[in-house]
Jmol script that loads the backbone (N, CA, C; Angstrom):
load data "model"
ATOM      1  N   MET A   1     -51.869-139.668-136.808  1.00  0.00           N
ATOM      2  CA  MET A   1     -52.268-139.361-135.515  1.00  0.00           C
ATOM      3  C   MET A   1     -53.474-140.373-135.183  1.00  0.00           C
ATOM      4  N   ALA A   2     -54.377-140.547-136.190  1.00  0.00           N
ATOM      5  CA  ALA A   2     -55.446-141.476-135.800  1.00  0.00           C
ATOM      6  C   ALA A   2     -54.915-142.978-135.397  1.00  0.00           C
ATOM      7  N   GLY A   3     -53.921-143.374-136.090  1.00  0.00           N
ATOM      8  CA  GLY A   3     -53.423-144.634-135.827  1.00  0.00           C
ATOM      9  C   GLY A   3     -52.862-144.764-134.335  1.00  0.00           C
ATOM     10  N   GLY A   4     -52.168-143.708-133.937  1.00  0.00           N
ATOM     11  CA  GLY A   4     -51.653-143.666-132.719  1.00  0.00           C
ATOM     12  C   GLY A   4     -52.611-143.538-131.636  1.00  0.00           C
ATOM     13  N   ALA A   5     -53.682-142.731-131.845  1.00  0.00           N
ATOM     14  CA  ALA A   5     -54.768-142.532-130.960  1.00  0.00           C
ATOM     15  C   ALA A   5     -55.562-143.989-130.882  1.00  0.00           C
ATOM     16  N   LEU A   6     -55.757-144.686-131.869  1.00  0.00           N
ATOM     17  CA  LEU A   6     -56.445-146.062-131.881  1.00  0.00           C
ATOM     18  C   LEU A   6     -55.423-146.863-131.067  1.00  0.00           C
ATOM     19  N   ALA A   7     -54.269-146.925-131.211  1.00  0.00           N
ATOM     20  CA  ALA A   7     -53.433-147.881-130.455  1.00  0.00           C
ATOM     21  C   ALA A   7     -53.416-147.582-128.939  1.00  0.00           C
ATOM     22  N   LEU A   8     -53.384-146.177-128.599  1.00  0.00           N
ATOM     23  CA  LEU A   8     -53.437-145.805-127.223  1.00  0.00           C
ATOM     24  C   LEU A   8     -54.793-146.147-126.610  1.00  0.00           C
ATOM     25  N   TRP A   9     -55.814-146.121-127.334  1.00  0.00           N
ATOM     26  CA  TRP A   9     -57.140-146.498-126.744  1.00  0.00           C
ATOM     27  C   TRP A   9     -57.187-147.949-126.444  1.00  0.00           C
ATOM     28  N   CYS A  10     -56.486-148.838-127.398  1.00  0.00           N
ATOM     29  CA  CYS A  10     -56.414-150.205-127.143  1.00  0.00           C
ATOM     30  C   CYS A  10     -55.545-150.416-125.897  1.00  0.00           C
ATOM     31  N   ILE A  11     -54.483-149.787-125.685  1.00  0.00           N
ATOM     32  CA  ILE A  11     -53.604-149.985-124.463  1.00  0.00           C
ATOM     33  C   ILE A  11     -54.443-149.617-123.247  1.00  0.00           C
ATOM     34  N   LEU A  12     -55.078-148.518-123.300  1.00  0.00           N
ATOM     35  CA  LEU A  12     -55.989-148.147-122.001  1.00  0.00           C
ATOM     36  C   LEU A  12     -57.079-149.194-121.843  1.00  0.00           C
ATOM     37  N   ALA A  13     -57.590-149.759-122.874  1.00  0.00           N
ATOM     38  CA  ALA A  13     -58.636-150.921-122.610  1.00  0.00           C
ATOM     39  C   ALA A  13     -58.091-152.045-121.956  1.00  0.00           C
ATOM     40  N   PHE A  14     -56.792-152.411-122.504  1.00  0.00           N
ATOM     41  CA  PHE A  14     -56.095-153.642-121.831  1.00  0.00           C
ATOM     42  C   PHE A  14     -55.817-153.357-120.412  1.00  0.00           C
ATOM     43  N   ALA A  15     -55.417-152.080-120.009  1.00  0.00           N
ATOM     44  CA  ALA A  15     -55.088-151.881-118.717  1.00  0.00           C
ATOM     45  C   ALA A  15     -56.302-151.697-117.796  1.00  0.00           C
ATOM     46  N   THR A  16     -57.368-150.994-118.215  1.00  0.00           N
ATOM     47  CA  THR A  16     -58.454-150.926-117.369  1.00  0.00           C
ATOM     48  C   THR A  16     -59.525-152.142-117.335  1.00  0.00           C
ATOM     49  N   VAL A  17     -59.809-152.667-118.461  1.00  0.00           N
ATOM     50  CA  VAL A  17     -60.740-153.676-118.551  1.00  0.00           C
ATOM     51  C   VAL A  17     -60.111-154.999-118.431  1.00  0.00           C
ATOM     52  N   GLY A  18     -58.963-155.232-119.085  1.00  0.00           N
ATOM     53  CA  GLY A  18     -58.383-156.450-119.132  1.00  0.00           C
ATOM     54  C   GLY A  18     -57.436-156.676-117.984  1.00  0.00           C
ATOM     55  N   GLU A  19     -57.102-155.636-117.258  1.00  0.00           N
ATOM     56  CA  GLU A  19     -56.236-155.750-116.053  1.00  0.00           C
ATOM     57  C   GLU A  19     -54.792-156.386-116.444  1.00  0.00           C
ATOM     58  N   GLY A  20     -54.252-155.726-117.521  1.00  0.00           N
ATOM     59  CA  GLY A  20     -53.002-156.180-117.892  1.00  0.00           C
ATOM     60  C   GLY A  20     -52.484-155.239-118.999  1.00  0.00           C
ATOM     61  N   THR A  21     -51.602-155.663-119.838  1.00  0.00           N
ATOM     62  CA  THR A  21     -50.944-154.881-120.943  1.00  0.00           C
ATOM     63  C   THR A  21     -50.789-155.662-122.148  1.00  0.00           C
ATOM     64  N   PRO A  22     -50.575-155.119-123.266  1.00  0.00           N
ATOM     65  CA  PRO A  22     -50.338-155.807-124.477  1.00  0.00           C
ATOM     66  C   PRO A  22     -49.075-156.717-124.531  1.00  0.00           C
ATOM     67  N   ALA A  23     -48.134-156.451-123.626  1.00  0.00           N
ATOM     68  CA  ALA A  23     -46.960-157.223-123.464  1.00  0.00           C
ATOM     69  C   ALA A  23     -47.131-158.607-123.013  1.00  0.00           C
ATOM     70  N   PRO A  24     -46.436-159.494-123.628  1.00  0.00           N
ATOM     71  CA  PRO A  24     -46.686-160.977-123.313  1.00  0.00           C
ATOM     72  C   PRO A  24     -46.169-161.288-121.881  1.00  0.00           C
ATOM     73  N   PHE A  25     -45.358-160.435-121.145  1.00  0.00           N
ATOM     74  CA  PHE A  25     -45.019-160.793-119.799  1.00  0.00           C
ATOM     75  C   PHE A  25     -46.088-160.196-118.890  1.00  0.00           C
ATOM     76  N   ASP A  26     -47.115-159.449-119.149  1.00  0.00           N
ATOM     77  CA  ASP A  26     -48.216-158.982-118.416  1.00  0.00           C
ATOM     78  C   ASP A  26     -49.531-158.981-119.293  1.00  0.00           C
ATOM     79  N   PRO A  27     -49.926-160.079-119.830  1.00  0.00           N
ATOM     80  CA  PRO A  27     -51.119-160.074-120.647  1.00  0.00           C
ATOM     81  C   PRO A  27     -52.321-159.757-119.754  1.00  0.00           C
ATOM     82  N   PRO A  28     -53.434-159.352-120.497  1.00  0.00           N
ATOM     83  CA  PRO A  28     -54.708-159.096-119.844  1.00  0.00           C
ATOM     84  C   PRO A  28     -55.177-160.358-119.115  1.00  0.00           C
ATOM     85  N   ARG A  29     -55.874-160.117-117.992  1.00  0.00           N
ATOM     86  CA  ARG A  29     -56.314-161.253-117.291  1.00  0.00           C
ATOM     87  C   ARG A  29     -57.800-161.619-117.671  1.00  0.00           C
ATOM     88  N   ARG A  30     -58.433-160.560-118.205  1.00  0.00           N
ATOM     89  CA  ARG A  30     -59.835-160.748-118.754  1.00  0.00           C
ATOM     90  C   ARG A  30     -59.862-160.326-120.294  1.00  0.00           C
ATOM     91  N   LEU A  31     -60.674-160.982-120.907  1.00  0.00           N
ATOM     92  CA  LEU A  31     -60.746-160.835-122.449  1.00  0.00           C
ATOM     93  C   LEU A  31     -61.519-159.493-122.558  1.00  0.00           C
ATOM     94  N   VAL A  32     -60.754-158.609-123.451  1.00  0.00           N
ATOM     95  CA  VAL A  32     -61.242-157.364-123.750  1.00  0.00           C
ATOM     96  C   VAL A  32     -61.998-157.260-124.992  1.00  0.00           C
ATOM     97  N   VAL A  33     -63.337-156.951-124.807  1.00  0.00           N
ATOM     98  CA  VAL A  33     -64.221-156.846-126.032  1.00  0.00           C
ATOM     99  C   VAL A  33     -64.988-155.541-126.034  1.00  0.00           C
ATOM    100  N   VAL A  34     -64.462-154.568-125.392  1.00  0.00           N
ATOM    101  CA  VAL A  34     -65.274-153.267-125.445  1.00  0.00           C
ATOM    102  C   VAL A  34     -64.182-152.229-126.159  1.00  0.00           C
ATOM    103  N   GLY A  35     -64.679-151.067-126.272  1.00  0.00           N
ATOM    104  CA  GLY A  35     -64.008-149.961-127.051  1.00  0.00           C
ATOM    105  C   GLY A  35     -63.793-150.291-128.450  1.00  0.00           C
ATOM    106  N   PRO A  36     -62.600-150.194-128.992  1.00  0.00           N
ATOM    107  CA  PRO A  36     -62.320-150.581-130.478  1.00  0.00           C
ATOM    108  C   PRO A  36     -62.331-152.048-130.684  1.00  0.00           C
ATOM    109  N   TYR A  37     -62.319-152.974-129.498  1.00  0.00           N
ATOM    110  CA  TYR A  37     -62.426-154.353-129.654  1.00  0.00           C
ATOM    111  C   TYR A  37     -63.788-154.780-129.934  1.00  0.00           C
ATOM    112  N   ARG A  38     -64.790-153.868-129.855  1.00  0.00           N
ATOM    113  CA  ARG A  38     -66.139-154.239-130.056  1.00  0.00           C
ATOM    114  C   ARG A  38     -66.473-154.322-131.576  1.00  0.00           C
ATOM    115  N   TYR A  39     -65.576-153.717-132.409  1.00  0.00           N
ATOM    116  CA  TYR A  39     -65.832-153.667-133.860  1.00  0.00           C
ATOM    117  C   TYR A  39     -64.840-154.518-134.608  1.00  0.00           C
ATOM    118  N   VAL A  40     -63.728-154.765-134.022  1.00  0.00           N
ATOM    119  CA  VAL A  40     -62.676-155.500-134.893  1.00  0.00           C
ATOM    120  C   VAL A  40     -61.769-156.196-133.781  1.00  0.00           C
ATOM    121  N   ARG A  41     -61.274-157.493-134.121  1.00  0.00           N
ATOM    122  CA  ARG A  41     -60.579-158.135-133.049  1.00  0.00           C
ATOM    123  C   ARG A  41     -59.130-157.625-132.869  1.00  0.00           C
ATOM    124  N   ASN A  42     -58.551-156.934-133.788  1.00  0.00           N
ATOM    125  CA  ASN A  42     -57.145-156.534-133.783  1.00  0.00           C
ATOM    126  C   ASN A  42     -56.923-155.024-133.908  1.00  0.00           C
ATOM    127  N   PRO A  43     -57.567-154.184-133.282  1.00  0.00           N
ATOM    128  CA  PRO A  43     -57.533-152.741-133.605  1.00  0.00           C
ATOM    129  C   PRO A  43     -56.112-152.203-133.228  1.00  0.00           C
ATOM    130  N   MET A  44     -55.457-152.700-132.319  1.00  0.00           N
ATOM    131  CA  MET A  44     -54.105-152.159-132.102  1.00  0.00           C
ATOM    132  C   MET A  44     -53.170-152.280-133.315  1.00  0.00           C
ATOM    133  N   TYR A  45     -53.200-153.422-133.957  1.00  0.00           N
ATOM    134  CA  TYR A  45     -52.452-153.717-135.177  1.00  0.00           C
ATOM    135  C   TYR A  45     -52.848-152.774-136.335  1.00  0.00           C
ATOM    136  N   ILE A  46     -54.191-152.573-136.386  1.00  0.00           N
ATOM    137  CA  ILE A  46     -54.763-151.517-137.439  1.00  0.00           C
ATOM    138  C   ILE A  46     -54.229-150.177-137.123  1.00  0.00           C
ATOM    139  N   GLY A  47     -54.176-149.804-135.818  1.00  0.00           N
ATOM    140  CA  GLY A  47     -53.677-148.475-135.546  1.00  0.00           C
ATOM    141  C   GLY A  47     -52.205-148.401-135.805  1.00  0.00           C
ATOM    142  N   ALA A  48     -51.418-149.320-135.636  1.00  0.00           N
ATOM    143  CA  ALA A  48     -50.052-149.321-135.955  1.00  0.00           C
ATOM    144  C   ALA A  48     -49.946-149.237-137.604  1.00  0.00           C
ATOM    145  N   GLY A  49     -50.733-149.940-138.277  1.00  0.00           N
ATOM    146  CA  GLY A  49     -50.657-149.912-139.699  1.00  0.00           C
ATOM    147  C   GLY A  49     -51.036-148.449-140.271  1.00  0.00           C
ATOM    148  N   LEU A  50     -52.091-147.974-139.531  1.00  0.00           N
ATOM    149  CA  LEU A  50     -52.438-146.502-139.937  1.00  0.00           C
ATOM    150  C   LEU A  50     -51.509-145.615-139.722  1.00  0.00           C
ATOM    151  N   ALA A  51     -50.603-145.860-138.617  1.00  0.00           N
ATOM    152  CA  ALA A  51     -49.563-144.858-138.335  1.00  0.00           C
ATOM    153  C   ALA A  51     -48.413-144.994-139.270  1.00  0.00           C
ATOM    154  N   LEU A  52     -48.183-146.177-139.727  1.00  0.00           N
ATOM    155  CA  LEU A  52     -47.155-146.347-140.872  1.00  0.00           C
ATOM    156  C   LEU A  52     -47.614-145.822-142.139  1.00  0.00           C
ATOM    157  N   VAL A  53     -48.797-145.936-142.464  1.00  0.00           N
ATOM    158  CA  VAL A  53     -49.335-145.190-143.749  1.00  0.00           C
ATOM    159  C   VAL A  53     -49.270-143.667-143.566  1.00  0.00           C
ATOM    160  N   GLY A  54     -49.580-143.186-142.276  1.00  0.00           N
ATOM    161  CA  GLY A  54     -49.445-141.704-142.230  1.00  0.00           C
ATOM    162  C   GLY A  54     -47.965-141.329-142.229  1.00  0.00           C
ATOM    163  N   ALA A  55     -47.089-142.042-141.731  1.00  0.00           N
ATOM    164  CA  ALA A  55     -45.588-141.597-141.839  1.00  0.00           C
ATOM    165  C   ALA A  55     -45.199-141.746-143.258  1.00  0.00           C
ATOM    166  N   ALA A  56     -45.617-142.732-144.023  1.00  0.00           N
ATOM    167  CA  ALA A  56     -45.142-142.971-145.350  1.00  0.00           C
ATOM    168  C   ALA A  56     -45.753-141.803-146.162  1.00  0.00           C
ATOM    169  N   ILE A  57     -46.947-141.443-145.993  1.00  0.00           N
ATOM    170  CA  ILE A  57     -47.438-140.242-146.682  1.00  0.00           C
ATOM    171  C   ILE A  57     -46.720-138.892-146.270  1.00  0.00           C
ATOM    172  N   PHE A  58     -46.450-138.807-145.000  1.00  0.00           N
ATOM    173  CA  PHE A  58     -45.940-137.479-144.583  1.00  0.00           C
ATOM    174  C   PHE A  58     -44.420-137.358-145.048  1.00  0.00           C
ATOM    175  N   TYR A  59     -43.731-138.522-145.104  1.00  0.00           N
ATOM    176  CA  TYR A  59     -42.323-138.415-145.507  1.00  0.00           C
ATOM    177  C   TYR A  59     -42.224-138.801-147.119  1.00  0.00           C
ATOM    178  N   GLY A  60     -43.203-139.163-147.658  1.00  0.00           N
ATOM    179  CA  GLY A  60     -43.293-139.541-149.202  1.00  0.00           C
ATOM    180  C   GLY A  60     -42.397-140.648-149.368  1.00  0.00           C
ATOM    181  N   SER A  61     -42.432-141.575-148.495  1.00  0.00           N
ATOM    182  CA  SER A  61     -41.433-142.788-148.579  1.00  0.00           C
ATOM    183  C   SER A  61     -42.108-144.046-148.956  1.00  0.00           C
ATOM    184  N   LEU A  62     -41.714-144.463-150.186  1.00  0.00           N
ATOM    185  CA  LEU A  62     -42.029-145.709-150.815  1.00  0.00           C
ATOM    186  C   LEU A  62     -41.406-146.928-149.922  1.00  0.00           C
ATOM    187  N   PRO A  63     -40.367-146.900-149.428  1.00  0.00           N
ATOM    188  CA  PRO A  63     -39.715-147.910-148.562  1.00  0.00           C
ATOM    189  C   PRO A  63     -40.627-148.147-147.300  1.00  0.00           C
ATOM    190  N   LEU A  64     -41.242-147.031-146.804  1.00  0.00           N
ATOM    191  CA  LEU A  64     -42.129-147.238-145.567  1.00  0.00           C
ATOM    192  C   LEU A  64     -43.339-147.859-146.110  1.00  0.00           C
ATOM    193  N   LEU A  65     -43.962-147.692-147.140  1.00  0.00           N
ATOM    194  CA  LEU A  65     -45.049-148.552-147.759  1.00  0.00           C
ATOM    195  C   LEU A  65     -44.657-149.902-147.804  1.00  0.00           C
ATOM    196  N   GLY A  66     -43.405-150.191-148.317  1.00  0.00           N
ATOM    197  CA  GLY A  66     -42.984-151.615-148.462  1.00  0.00           C
ATOM    198  C   GLY A  66     -42.924-152.159-147.078  1.00  0.00           C
ATOM    199  N   TYR A  67     -42.518-151.510-146.072  1.00  0.00           N
ATOM    200  CA  TYR A  67     -42.534-151.937-144.702  1.00  0.00           C
ATOM    201  C   TYR A  67     -43.746-152.232-144.160  1.00  0.00           C
ATOM    202  N   LEU A  68     -44.743-151.355-144.613  1.00  0.00           N
ATOM    203  CA  LEU A  68     -46.137-151.644-144.136  1.00  0.00           C
ATOM    204  C   LEU A  68     -46.581-152.917-144.662  1.00  0.00           C
ATOM    205  N   GLY A  69     -46.348-153.282-145.837  1.00  0.00           N
ATOM    206  CA  GLY A  69     -46.722-154.624-146.581  1.00  0.00           C
ATOM    207  C   GLY A  69     -46.113-155.778-145.787  1.00  0.00           C
ATOM    208  N   LEU A  70     -44.889-155.644-145.332  1.00  0.00           N
ATOM    209  CA  LEU A  70     -44.268-156.741-144.550  1.00  0.00           C
ATOM    210  C   LEU A  70     -44.845-156.822-143.134  1.00  0.00           C
ATOM    211  N   PHE A  71     -45.168-155.592-142.608  1.00  0.00           N
ATOM    212  CA  PHE A  71     -45.773-155.591-141.306  1.00  0.00           C
ATOM    213  C   PHE A  71     -47.103-156.339-141.204  1.00  0.00           C
ATOM    214  N   LEU A  72     -47.875-156.008-142.314  1.00  0.00           N
ATOM    215  CA  LEU A  72     -49.336-156.541-142.328  1.00  0.00           C
ATOM    216  C   LEU A  72     -49.165-158.137-142.595  1.00  0.00           C
ATOM    217  N   LEU A  73     -48.219-158.551-143.464  1.00  0.00           N
ATOM    218  CA  LEU A  73     -48.147-160.022-143.558  1.00  0.00           C
ATOM    219  C   LEU A  73     -47.601-160.707-142.275  1.00  0.00           C
ATOM    220  N   ALA A  74     -46.579-160.109-141.610  1.00  0.00           N
ATOM    221  CA  ALA A  74     -46.087-160.686-140.387  1.00  0.00           C
ATOM    222  C   ALA A  74     -47.211-160.600-139.239  1.00  0.00           C
ATOM    223  N   THR A  75     -47.981-159.551-139.134  1.00  0.00           N
ATOM    224  CA  THR A  75     -49.016-159.423-138.188  1.00  0.00           C
ATOM    225  C   THR A  75     -50.079-160.437-138.403  1.00  0.00           C
ATOM    226  N   HIS A  76     -50.553-160.619-139.691  1.00  0.00           N
ATOM    227  CA  HIS A  76     -51.555-161.607-139.864  1.00  0.00           C
ATOM    228  C   HIS A  76     -51.043-163.070-139.605  1.00  0.00           C
ATOM    229  N   ALA A  77     -49.856-163.342-139.925  1.00  0.00           N
ATOM    230  CA  ALA A  77     -49.342-164.619-139.472  1.00  0.00           C
ATOM    231  C   ALA A  77     -49.261-164.891-137.924  1.00  0.00           C
ATOM    232  N   PHE A  78     -48.767-163.907-137.412  1.00  0.00           N
ATOM    233  CA  PHE A  78     -48.674-163.893-135.890  1.00  0.00           C
ATOM    234  C   PHE A  78     -50.033-164.073-135.222  1.00  0.00           C
ATOM    235  N   VAL A  79     -51.058-163.316-135.778  1.00  0.00           N
ATOM    236  CA  VAL A  79     -52.374-163.435-135.155  1.00  0.00           C
ATOM    237  C   VAL A  79     -53.011-164.793-135.488  1.00  0.00           C
ATOM    238  N   VAL A  80     -52.892-165.295-136.581  1.00  0.00           N
ATOM    239  CA  VAL A  80     -53.384-166.667-137.036  1.00  0.00           C
ATOM    240  C   VAL A  80     -52.809-167.768-136.278  1.00  0.00           C
ATOM    241  N   TRP A  81     -51.458-167.788-136.217  1.00  0.00           N
ATOM    242  CA  TRP A  81     -50.798-168.968-135.729  1.00  0.00           C
ATOM    243  C   TRP A  81     -50.378-169.006-134.346  1.00  0.00           C
ATOM    244  N   TYR A  82     -50.280-167.620-133.691  1.00  0.00           N
ATOM    245  CA  TYR A  82     -50.035-167.664-132.326  1.00  0.00           C
ATOM    246  C   TYR A  82     -51.075-166.980-131.415  1.00  0.00           C
ATOM    247  N   GLU A  83     -51.482-165.858-131.729  1.00  0.00           N
ATOM    248  CA  GLU A  83     -52.334-165.108-130.878  1.00  0.00           C
ATOM    249  C   GLU A  83     -53.741-165.667-130.721  1.00  0.00           C
ATOM    250  N   GLU A  84     -54.319-166.111-131.877  1.00  0.00           N
ATOM    251  CA  GLU A  84     -55.743-166.669-131.690  1.00  0.00           C
ATOM    252  C   GLU A  84     -55.704-167.947-131.034  1.00  0.00           C
ATOM    253  N   PRO A  85     -54.783-168.950-131.291  1.00  0.00           N
ATOM    254  CA  PRO A  85     -54.724-170.173-130.541  1.00  0.00           C
ATOM    255  C   PRO A  85     -54.562-169.913-129.070  1.00  0.00           C
ATOM    256  N   THR A  86     -53.702-169.040-128.710  1.00  0.00           N
ATOM    257  CA  THR A  86     -53.224-168.681-127.335  1.00  0.00           C
ATOM    258  C   THR A  86     -54.563-168.034-126.530  1.00  0.00           C
ATOM    259  N   LEU A  87     -55.243-167.084-127.327  1.00  0.00           N
ATOM    260  CA  LEU A  87     -56.557-166.645-126.647  1.00  0.00           C
ATOM    261  C   LEU A  87     -57.498-167.731-126.512  1.00  0.00           C
ATOM    262  N   THR A  88     -57.638-168.602-127.460  1.00  0.00           N
ATOM    263  CA  THR A  88     -58.591-169.596-127.423  1.00  0.00           C
ATOM    264  C   THR A  88     -58.276-170.517-126.245  1.00  0.00           C
ATOM    265  N   ARG A  89     -56.987-170.837-125.952  1.00  0.00           N
ATOM    266  CA  ARG A  89     -56.589-171.665-124.897  1.00  0.00           C
ATOM    267  C   ARG A  89     -56.868-170.954-123.491  1.00  0.00           C
ATOM    268  N   LEU A  90     -56.639-169.657-123.449  1.00  0.00           N
ATOM    269  CA  LEU A  90     -56.846-168.876-122.315  1.00  0.00           C
ATOM    270  C   LEU A  90     -58.217-168.655-121.842  1.00  0.00           C
ATOM    271  N   PHE A  91     -59.133-168.170-122.806  1.00  0.00           N
ATOM    272  CA  PHE A  91     -60.397-167.819-122.652  1.00  0.00           C
ATOM    273  C   PHE A  91     -61.524-168.701-123.127  1.00  0.00           C
ATOM    274  N   GLY A  92     -61.136-169.841-123.778  1.00  0.00           N
ATOM    275  CA  GLY A  92     -62.060-170.840-124.281  1.00  0.00           C
ATOM    276  C   GLY A  92     -63.291-170.247-125.028  1.00  0.00           C
ATOM    277  N   GLN A  93     -64.374-170.614-124.562  1.00  0.00           N
ATOM    278  CA  GLN A  93     -65.732-170.456-125.183  1.00  0.00           C
ATOM    279  C   GLN A  93     -65.958-168.955-125.343  1.00  0.00           C
ATOM    280  N   GLN A  94     -65.487-168.272-124.390  1.00  0.00           N
ATOM    281  CA  GLN A  94     -65.743-166.836-124.332  1.00  0.00           C
ATOM    282  C   GLN A  94     -65.028-166.193-125.549  1.00  0.00           C
ATOM    283  N   TYR A  95     -63.833-166.599-125.853  1.00  0.00           N
ATOM    284  CA  TYR A  95     -63.063-166.069-127.075  1.00  0.00           C
ATOM    285  C   TYR A  95     -63.819-166.704-128.395  1.00  0.00           C
ATOM    286  N   ARG A  96     -64.134-167.887-128.452  1.00  0.00           N
ATOM    287  CA  ARG A  96     -64.774-168.452-129.584  1.00  0.00           C
ATOM    288  C   ARG A  96     -66.039-167.643-129.924  1.00  0.00           C
ATOM    289  N   ALA A  97     -66.816-167.407-128.871  1.00  0.00           N
ATOM    290  CA  ALA A  97     -68.112-166.655-129.179  1.00  0.00           C
ATOM    291  C   ALA A  97     -67.740-165.118-129.634  1.00  0.00           C
ATOM    292  N   TYR A  98     -66.662-164.602-129.082  1.00  0.00           N
ATOM    293  CA  TYR A  98     -66.251-163.275-129.715  1.00  0.00           C
ATOM    294  C   TYR A  98     -65.691-163.421-131.052  1.00  0.00           C
ATOM    295  N   GLN A  99     -65.107-164.473-131.436  1.00  0.00           N
ATOM    296  CA  GLN A  99     -64.552-164.637-132.835  1.00  0.00           C
ATOM    297  C   GLN A  99     -65.810-164.713-133.689  1.00  0.00           C
ATOM    298  N   THR A 100     -66.926-165.344-133.370  1.00  0.00           N
ATOM    299  CA  THR A 100     -68.044-165.413-134.269  1.00  0.00           C
ATOM    300  C   THR A 100     -68.807-164.034-134.358  1.00  0.00           C
ATOM    301  N   ARG A 101     -68.715-163.256-133.288  1.00  0.00           N
ATOM    302  CA  ARG A 101     -69.385-161.910-133.385  1.00  0.00           C
ATOM    303  C   ARG A 101     -68.512-160.840-134.231  1.00  0.00           C
ATOM    304  N   VAL A 102     -67.291-160.928-133.998  1.00  0.00           N
ATOM    305  CA  VAL A 102     -66.451-159.824-134.463  1.00  0.00           C
ATOM    306  C   VAL A 102     -65.316-160.236-135.379  1.00  0.00           C
ATOM    307  N   ARG A 103     -65.221-159.643-136.502  1.00  0.00           N
ATOM    308  CA  ARG A 103     -64.274-159.958-137.466  1.00  0.00           C
ATOM    309  C   ARG A 103     -62.781-159.600-137.016  1.00  0.00           C
ATOM    310  N   ARG A 104     -61.889-160.421-137.737  1.00  0.00           N
ATOM    311  CA  ARG A 104     -60.509-160.273-137.395  1.00  0.00           C
ATOM    312  C   ARG A 104     -60.016-158.870-137.795  1.00  0.00           C
ATOM    313  N   TRP A 105     -60.249-158.429-139.085  1.00  0.00           N
ATOM    314  CA  TRP A 105     -59.627-157.042-139.509  1.00  0.00           C
ATOM    315  C   TRP A 105     -60.697-156.117-139.960  1.00  0.00           C
ATOM    316  N   ARG A 106     -61.701-156.637-140.688  1.00  0.00           N
ATOM    317  CA  ARG A 106     -62.684-155.494-141.066  1.00  0.00           C
ATOM    318  C   ARG A 106     -63.868-155.407-140.222  1.00  0.00           C
ATOM    319  N   PRO A 107     -64.057-154.079-139.680  1.00  0.00           N
ATOM    320  CA  PRO A 107     -65.280-153.934-138.804  1.00  0.00           C
ATOM    321  C   PRO A 107     -66.635-154.275-139.534  1.00  0.00           C
ATOM    322  N   ARG A 108     -67.558-154.848-138.655  1.00  0.00           N
ATOM    323  CA  ARG A 108     -68.802-155.050-139.192  1.00  0.00           C
ATOM    324  C   ARG A 108     -69.784-154.153-138.411  1.00  0.00           C
ATOM    325  N   PHE A 109     -70.243-152.980-139.046  1.00  0.00           N
ATOM    326  CA  PHE A 109     -71.048-152.092-138.371  1.00  0.00           C
ATOM    327  C   PHE A 109     -72.461-152.435-138.636  1.00  0.00           C
ATOM    328  N   SER A 110     -73.343-152.353-137.727  1.00  0.00           N
ATOM    329  CA  SER A 110     -74.779-152.633-137.763  1.00  0.00           C
ATOM    330  C   SER A 110     -75.560-151.641-136.969  1.00  0.00           C
ATOM    331  N   LEU A 111     -76.884-151.649-137.135  1.00  0.00           N
ATOM    332  CA  LEU A 111     -77.775-150.998-136.256  1.00  0.00           C
ATOM    333  C   LEU A 111     -77.669-151.400-134.852  1.00  0.00           C
ATOM    334  N   ARG A 112     -77.406-152.796-134.634  1.00  0.00           N
ATOM    335  CA  ARG A 112     -77.228-153.161-133.292  1.00  0.00           C
ATOM    336  C   ARG A 112     -76.141-152.656-132.578  1.00  0.00           C
ATOM    337  N   ASP A 113     -74.953-152.364-133.383  1.00  0.00           N
ATOM    338  CA  ASP A 113     -73.687-151.814-132.817  1.00  0.00           C
ATOM    339  C   ASP A 113     -73.943-150.425-132.286  1.00  0.00           C
ATOM    340  N   SER A 114     -74.702-149.626-133.174  1.00  0.00           N
ATOM    341  CA  SER A 114     -74.910-148.162-132.741  1.00  0.00           C
ATOM    342  C   SER A 114     -75.750-147.996-131.487  1.00  0.00           C
ATOM    343  N   ARG A 115     -76.627-149.007-131.223  1.00  0.00           N
ATOM    344  CA  ARG A 115     -77.482-148.890-130.055  1.00  0.00           C
ATOM    345  C   ARG A 115     -76.843-149.525-128.901  1.00  0.00           C
ATOM    346  N   GLY A 116     -75.629-150.173-128.914  1.00  0.00           N
ATOM    347  CA  GLY A 116     -74.934-150.635-127.901  1.00  0.00           C
ATOM    348  C   GLY A 116     -75.315-152.059-127.478  1.00  0.00           C
ATOM    349  N   ALA A 117     -76.090-152.777-128.325  1.00  0.00           N
ATOM    350  CA  ALA A 117     -76.548-154.014-127.811  1.00  0.00           C
ATOM    351  C   ALA A 117     -75.672-155.161-128.156  1.00  0.00           C
ATOM    352  N   ALA A 118     -74.748-154.952-128.958  1.00  0.00           N
ATOM    353  CA  ALA A 118     -73.814-156.080-129.449  1.00  0.00           C
ATOM    354  C   ALA A 118     -72.427-155.940-128.570  1.00  0.00           C
ATOM    355  N   GLY A 119     -71.786-157.038-128.324  1.00  0.00           N
ATOM    356  CA  GLY A 119     -70.554-157.201-127.847  1.00  0.00           C
ATOM    357  C   GLY A 119     -70.044-156.455-126.716  1.00  0.00           C
TER     358      GLY A 119
END
end "model"
wireframe off; spacefill off
backbone 0.3
color backbone group
């Protein structure tokens, strides 16, 4: 459930702040760096991965865990080779600055984050 909630939060951020959707045919018009994107650059994929872990545990399914591994590899490749270059092209220096502040997969929590001063 946590993974689904995280993914839904991301979709809502895309719609309200980014003025678009996660879909390639209607991408956000503004760079989204709030909500879960404040802590990690790819929270929607993390939410999907958490949902897969939850399903694998719920069903006791090793094949679903194997699928999770493939999902993580494919997602990482997609992010590195397509998504990041595309976002750099679309948002330029704004996205590059975001990349230096926020990690791709692992959140970086700090005292600044909790006071709302970062990102």
